C-alpha positions, 0 to 999 in steps of 0.5 A: 499499500502506498502512502503519502504525507498530507503535506506532500499530497499536492496533485489533483485528486484525478491524478492520484486516481490515475496513478494508483495502479490498483493499490490503495493510497493512504493519506497520512498526517503525524503518523495517523491515517486520515483518508484512504484512496482505493480502487473499487474493483469488483465492489459495487457502490452500495457495498462500499457505502454500507461499509463506511456507513457509521450507522450500519457498522454500529448496527452490525457491532450491536448485532455481534455483541447480542450474538456473543452474549446471547447466542443465536438462531441456527440457520435451519431454524430460520429457514424453517420460519421463513418456509412456515411464512410461505405456507400461510 
């Protein structure tokens, strides 16, 4: 991964995109990553939006915490629940 210090990041955004050569570029300031410019690759727009959305990330964390503390519903049981809903 290529890193650039903020004060050295003087090119236009378009130039960085053209020259990224398929790998992310991290903009650093005082040793801290401020931003990452990454190629989209096979990711679709919605996936990128969701993976960077603070509310969605918080929802995932709450769900993971709940699963760790209380367990979950086995996949077979969920499938059965949805199959039962089709019958009604």
